[in-house]
N, C-alpha and C positions, 0 to 999 in steps of 0.2 A: 708412329705418329702420323697425324693427318698432314697432307701436303700443305694445307692452310696454316697449320701451326708452324711448319718450317718457313713458309713465306712470310708470315707475320713476324717471326723472330728475327729473320734476316733484315726486314725493313726496320724493325725497332733498333737493332744494333747500329745500322747505318744512320738512323735518325739521331741516336745518342752520340755518335761519333762526329756529327756535323761540325761542332766547334773546331775540330782539328783537321777537317777536310778542306777548309778554305774555299778556294774558287771552284773546286771540284764538286762541292755539295750542290744538291738541287734535285728536282724531280727525276731527271734521267738516271741518277744514281740510285734513287729509291726504287725506280722501276726495274733497274738491273738487279737489285737485291731481291725483289719479289720474284722475278722470272727465274733467277738462279736458285732461289729457295724452293720453287715449285717443280722445276724441270726434272730432277731425277725420278720423280714418281710417274713420269710418262711410261716407265717400264712396267707399270701395272699390266700392260697389254703384252708383255714379253715374260721375262724371268725377273720377278719383282725383287728389288734390293740387290740385284746382281747386274742386269744388263746395262743400266745407266747409273749405278752407284759405284763411284770410284773414290773412296776416301783418301787414298794416297795420291792417285793421279791428279785429282782436282786440287789437292793441297799444293803439290809441286807446281802445277800450272799457275795457281793463284800467286804463289811466291815469286815465280818468274815474272808475271805481269806486274807485280808490285815493285820488283827490282827495276824493271824497265821504266816504270812510272817515275821512280825516284831518280833514274838516270837521265830521262828525257823530258819529263813533265807532260807527256802526251795524254790528253784527256781520254782518248779511246782506251788507253791502258788502264785508266781508273775504272771505267765501266767493266772491262774484262776482269780486273782483279776482284771487284765487288761481286759480279755475277758468278764467277767460278768459285770465289771464296764462300759464297752463300751455298753453292752446290756441295762444297766440301763439308761445310757445317751440317748440312742436311744428312749427308752420308755418314759422318761420324756420330751424329746424335742418334741415328737409328739404332746404334748399338746399345743405347740406354733404354730403348723401348722393348716391346715384346717380340715374340718370334714371328716369322713370316710363314703363315699357314692359313688354311681356310677358316678356322675358328680360333683365332689367337687368344680368346678368353678361356679356351680349354686347351692349353698348350701341350703339345706332344713332341715338339722339336726344339733344338737348341741353335737355331739359325736366325741371326738378327740382320746382319749385313755382310755381303761378300767382300773380302779384301783381295783384289786381283794381284796385288804385289806379293802377298803371302800365299796366295792360292788356297785360301780356306775361309770359312765363315767365322765371323765374330759371334760369340754367344750373346744372347739377350740379357740385359741387366734387369729389365722389366720395371724400371722406375715409372714408366708409362706403360701400362699393361698391354694395350693394343690401340690401334688407330681408332679414334672416336671414343675412347674411354673417358669417363668424367674428368679425370686429371688432365687428359689431352685437351679437352674442351676448355678447361680453366687456363691452361698454358696459352692456348690460342687467344683467348679473351684478354689475358694479361699482356701478352706481347702487342696485340692490336691497341690496347689501352695506352701502353707506353708510347707507341708510335704516334697515336692521335694527340696525346698530351705534349709531345715534343713540338717546339716551334719550327722544326724542319719540315713539317707536313702542312701543306696548304689545304684549302677547301676541297679540291678534287681528290687529293690523296686521302684526306680524312673520310670523305664519302665512300671511297673504295674500301677503306679499312673497316668502316661500319658494316658494309655489306659482307666483307670477309668474316667479320665476327659473328654476324647473324647466321651465315651459312654454316660456319664451324659449330655454333651452338646447336643449330637444328640437326646437324649430322650426329653430334655427340648424343643428343637426346633420343635419336632413332636408330643408332648404329646396329644394335642387335636385333632390331625388328625388320631391317631392310630385306633380309633373306626371303621372308614370306610376303613381301609387298606385291610382286607381280601377280601372285595367285589371288590376293585380296582385291586388287584392282580389277582383275578379270572377272571375279564373281559379281561385281557391280555392273558389268556391261551386258547388253543384250547378246545372247549366244550367236546371233547372225553376225553382229559386228566383230565379236571375238574371232569367229571363223574366217572373217575377211582380213584380219590383221596378220602381218608376217609373224612367224615364230622366231622369237629371240631367245637365245640360250647363252648364258654366261657360266663358264666352268672355271673354278679356281682350284688348282692342284696343290698338293702339300708342299711343293717347292715354291709356291707363291705365284706361279705363272697363271695368267688369266687369259682365257680365249673367249672370243665373242663370235657367235655364228648366227646369221640371219637367214631364215629360210622362208621364201615366199610361197604361199599355198597356191595350187593351180586353180 
């Protein structure tokens, strides 16, 4: 799934839970949900769905923060519980998505998300076939719509969610064309300008690890 889908879903859940959150509800909690929902996908630049995906670890930490919140009422623990809970939701829900590989629309592996506690990969259920699939875009739009419609989100949050929905829709519409985008852009530029630009190469391995190399021409 797209990181944007995870972020929107986490914000929507917190927005829906606002009536029972009492004094803890507010923009900081929505922001914590968004950050927590997005954060695990930072490992796109490492070993994707393994380096920062901890379905069990995040769940345990979130439950601990929730227990501390119930015992002490400390507001920072509410932020921690929501942020880490959103990261746990992200990690677990990736098991419902497609496999982690270079072209997930042509699946060849059975790896969805790594479970460090069990020391193995969960298999993909492929209810969402790949990040940026049409159904993924629809989920992102639906989650953003729920959050926007909630009274918990004010004008600033709603504006941010509209932008999130627009980017998610754009990505879903172009996902399978992005691989050839650099070459298409380069063909439109003057050869002298192309020669002066640094060479940027992105490699995605079958394990989902992504490496970025930038080489400046002499």
